[in-house]
N, C-alpha and C positions, 0 to 999 in steps of 0.2 A: 363252313361257311367262309364267305372271301371276305376281305379285310372291313370292309362296309357291315357286316352281319346280313347280306342277302344271299340267297342258295343259291347253289350253280346253275345258270344256265344250260340246259342241254340244246346241241346244236339243231338237233329236228324242231325242238319248240320254235327257232326262230326262222327253219327255213321258209322261204316264200314272204318275208317281212323288209322292208325296208325303211330305214329310220336315215334321217338326214336332220340334221342340225342348221338352223335356219336364222337363228338370233340369240347373241351371245350378248348379255349383259352383266354388270358386275356382281347381279343377285338374281339372275334369271336366266333361264336357258330354255328354247322353244323348240322343239322337232316337229317334222311332218314326218308322218308315218303313211305306207301304204302296206296294204293285204292281199296280195293278187288272190286272185278266184281259187285258183287250184289249193292254197292253203287255206281256202274258209270250206271250200268245198267239207274237208272230214268233220270239221264240227257242225255244218249247217248238217249232214247227214246225220250226226249225233243226236242232234236236237230236236230234229224232224222226226225221228224215229221213236225218240223218247215222248214227243208231242202228241203223237199219234199213238201208241199204246197208252197212255195215261188221261188224255185229255176226256172230259165230259162236254157233250153237246146233245141237247134234248134232241129225241127222234133217233138216235143213233146208238145200239151197244158200245160199249167200250173196248177200245181195238177194233172195231169194225167201222171207225170211220171212214170214206173216202179220202182221197190225200190230198181232192182239193178242197174239199168244204176243211180238214185240218190247215191247208196252207191260206186259206181266206180267213178262219177267224184265229189263227195261232201265230200267225208271220211277224207282230209286231214281238210279241214274247220269244219264237225263237232268235230273231235278230239280236234280243237286247242278252240275250245266254252266250249265243256266240261271241259278241263284243266284251261280255264278264269274264268270258274264259281266254279272249286274248290278250286283256290289256295287262295283267300281273305280269307276262311274262315280256310284253313290250318294257313295262316300266324298268323291270329289274336289271335287263339287258342295256338299259340306257344308261340308268346308274353304274351298273357296273362297270362299262367299257368309258363312261365318262367321267368317273371317279366322284360323283357328286356328293356334295352334303345338304341334304335337303333337311329345310326348315320347316314345308309344310307338305301336306298330300298335294300330288301333281294335279294340274287340272285339265281337262278335256275340252278341246272346240273344236268347232266347226266339221264335227263328223258326217259325211257321208257314204250311206252304205243301204245296199238293198239287196235282199238273198239272190246268189246270182250273180251278183256282181263285186268289185274290189271294196274294199274298205282303206277310205283314208280320214284321218283324223289330224288335229295338232294338238299337241301337248306340251303344258308349260310345268317349269320346273322351277319352285322358290330355293334357292341356293346360298348357302353361308357366303358372305364377301370373302375373299382376299384380303389378309390385314397384315399391311406394310407398314411398321411402324417406325415414325419418326423418333430419332433420338430421345427416350424419356429419362435418361439421368444428368443430370446435373441439373436441371430446371431452377431459374432462377424464382426463387419464393421467397416471402415475408411471412416471416413467423410473430403474432402480434402477442406480446405476452404482457399480462397486467398481475401485479403483484396486490397481494390483499394490503391492506394499511390497515395500522392500528386503529384510526378513527374509522374506518367502516366497520370495524369489529366492535368496538363500544358502541356505534349507532345499531345494530342490531342486536349489541345485548341489553342495549337500554330498552330497545322496541320489545322484547320477550319480555322484561321487570316490569314497565311501565305502560302498557299500550293502554288503550282506552276503551275499545271493544275488541272483542275476541270471540272466537268460539271453542265452546266447550262440550263434551261428549253430552247427551240428554238422559239423567238418572234411568227411566225405564226405557228408553230403546224404541219407543212406540212412533211409529208416523201417524200423529193424530191432528196436527196443526199444519196450515200452509206457511208458516213463517218458520220452517225446520230446514237442515241442510243434509242430505243424504252420500255417506261415502258407500258406492256400491260398485259392483261388477253385473254385468247384466248382458243376454243373448236373446236376440229376437229370432225365433227357429218355424221358416215356414215347413209343413208338412210335407207339401210338394219336393222341396228342396233342401232336405234336412242338413247336409252336408253343405250347405252354403248359408250360412247365418247372414238376417236381413242388416243386422246393425248390431254393432258388438261396443261395450263401454267396458274399460279397465281400470278400475281402482279410480272413476270419475267422484268430483264432489258437484252435487248437483242441487240447486236452489227451488223448495217447493214452490217458493212464489214465482218463478218463473211463470207466462203465461204459455210458452210452447215448452211443451215437453214431448218425448216420445209417443206413440198411441197407447192407451192403456198404464202409461206406468203411474202415473200417478195414483190408482185405484189400486195397481197391483203391491205398490208399496206397502197399503194397508194391510195386507194381509202376510209381509214377509214379516221375518224378524231377526235379529242382530245374531251375528256369528253362524247362522244357518244359512244352507241352500234352500231355497224353495222354487216350485215349477208352478206358474201361473196362466192357467190360458186366456188369451184374449180375444175376445170375438169382434172382429171386424167388421161392424154394422153398418150403416147406409152413410152416414157422417164420415167414415173411415177417407182421409185425404186421398188413397190411394185405391182407384177405378180396379186394379188389377187384385187388392186383399178383398176388396168387399164382399163379405159372405163366407170368407175366410176363419178359420180359427188357428191363432198363432201361439204359440210355446214360447212365454218370457222366462227364461232362467235366471233367476236373481240372488246374488250373493250380496246381502247388506251388510257390511264392514263396520258401518258406525251411525248411530244419527246424532245431528249435532243441535244447538241451537244458539244464538248470539246474546252473550253478555254486555252490555254497554260500559258498566265499569266494574272494578274489582271490589267483589263482595267480602265482608268480613270472614277471617278465614283461607279466603282464597289466596292470598299473598304471603307465604310461608317465607318467613325469615331466612335469607340464604347466607351460608358462611363464607369465607372466605377461599376455603378449598373448594366450595359448589360455584362459585363465582370463578374461578379458574376453570374449573374442568368447563364449564358453560363455553367460558370465552375460546379455550383449547378446542373444544367440539366447532363452535362457528369458526374458528380461523380454517380448520380443516374440512368444512365444510363449503367453504369460499374456495378455499383452493381449488378442491376436488373441481367445483363449477369453474373456475375461471380455466383449469385445465382441457376439462373439457371443450368447451370453448376454443381455447387455444387449438386444438386438436381440428375440431371442426371446419376450422375457418384455414386452416395451412390443408385439409384434406380435398376442400370446397373449391382452391387455388390447383392442388394437382389436376381435380377433375377437369376444369377450367380449361388449362393449360396444353391436358390431354386431348378434348373436343376442338379445341383452336388448331392444334397442331396434323389432326388427323380428321379433317371433313368425309368420314366414311360413311360411303352409301350401303342402305342394307335393307333387308326386305320388307317390301311393303305393306305385304300381309302380315308381318311382325306388328309393323306400326300401329297400323288398322286394329288389329286385335288386340293391343295394349292402352291404346287410347279409347276404345268403345270399351273396356272393363273399368276404365278410371271414370268413363262419363257415366253409366251404369251406375256404378258404386253413389257417385254424386248425388244421381235421381233418389237412389234408395233413404240416402243419408238427408234428403230436402221432404221426402215424404212422410218416414218415420218422426220428423220434427215438426209435422205439421204446417211446413212451410211449400208455397209453388215455385220449381225451379222454370222459370219465364222462358220463353221463346229466344231473347236476344240473349240474355246470361247463358241459356246452352251452347247459343251460337259462341260465345265467348268461350266457355269450358271447350268447346269441341277444338278451338285453333290453338288453347293453352294447353290442352293435353295432347295432342296431337306432335305440338314441339318437346313437351317432357317427355313422351314415348319416344321419339326419336332419339333425344340426345341418351336416354336411359340404354337404348336397345345399341346403339352405337357404343355406351360405355362400357356394356358387356362383353362384346367383341373385343374392345380395347384390353380390358383385365382381364380375361383369360390368357389372350398373349401374353402380356407381361406376367402373369402368371406362370406361365409353363418356359417363358426364357428364363425364367429369376428360379425356377424350380421349388416354386413357394408349393407347400402341400399341406392340408390341412389334419391335424392329431386329433386324437381323441380328446386330448386336454383344451384343446379351440374350441372342441364343442360342449365340454362340460362347465368352462369357464363361462362361456355365454348364456347356457341355460342355467347356471348359477348367477348371474347378472342380471336374469329378467326381472323387472320391476314386482312380480306376482304370481299365483299360481296359473292366472289365466294365460297371460304372455307366454309362460313357459310351456304350456301345453297346448300352444297356436304355434310354437316354435316346432315343439317334437312330431304336430301332425303335417307340419308342412317342411319336412327336411330339405327339401331341394332350395328351398329360398333361405333357411336358414342356413347352408352349406355355401351360397354363393355372399352370404352378408357376411359372412365371415373369410373368405376369399377375396372379395372386395379390401376389406377393412387392412387384411395384409398387403396386399399387392399396392394400396394406395400409401400407405406405411412404409414399405419399399420405396415408393419413389421417392415421398418425400426424407428418407434418412438419406438417400443418392444426392439430393437437391443442394444448390450452392442457396443456404437460408441467413438470410439477413434476420437478427433480431431489431424488433422496432416495438419499444415499451409504449402502452397506452396508461 
């Protein structure tokens, strides 16, 4: 194998084939290809022979069909087989000689060919851009730091002890009223695409008084049990908001964690007297939670600055096909979420989302190329400990399972965090108190 992973091309395979680079762009290469009549002849004779020996044409015995009849009936098939035989050798040769790093399958256009004549076509390759990063060390950043104030802790503590209304677990755990709240994880599975859930929710708290709930969820919750997982079949009848799903059966996997109800005031027995030690424990826990929250927000704002600086300094051109595919995936996901929530995605709103998602996709892909170069130059590596830490930090089993099943996304998330942290640590940072 060559260093690009392609098999070596034999000289005989490329004899009589001329390739010429006609267009060079940062993410695109276009080649004009000409295959001589002599080079085509061997392939044409092979496929013509196979067609004659195996064709089934009414009125003729197999293998005894006159050549002119075979040619008349099977010519398009023969031409298609000839081109299919030649394309892999041409593609592999161009990739090897041009040292191309492909991001998508090459596209053939302007094909001109008839048996007995030369074959010409154009082939377009979408390739990775060359990333020449500007200096990303020593960036000027601001770290917005917020300290936890004691009055904030006391306010949170008083809120816990003296709140006027609050959610409490429903004793029997049954979903038998509309004025309840369900804490759940759920997945809608279409049997036609079982590996691509239509909609997922993880540890979501949902009010059953909402007028719009995902299709079939209200009815399915009546069959679910707290603390156990259940699978429910949802029939999408004529009232289903998605025409594509009407008449289909969806599997709804529900993990009902808790059923809650709203209490308007503290009932007798609810307000347990707390001693000084318990109050201190609560206060310390509140302070820790708030510190962690502020630190997470602080790091997030700093990483956002790094991303903005990197994108501004490196207006990198990326393959359009990657942007189109990413934007398409985002808009399809939005459509699914709207459909399953019984809402309509209007044409003007969809158009706005298309513009938004194209910009988002462009920046995401640009950032991906930049991050990989930084990681390579800085020698950043992903260790097993990094993966273990991220999985342990998942908010629930559903998120952990999703990360495990999509290892490529997991590794990229870890690499992104490492690279952004590396740039931030090598920046000139000004602390600004909030």
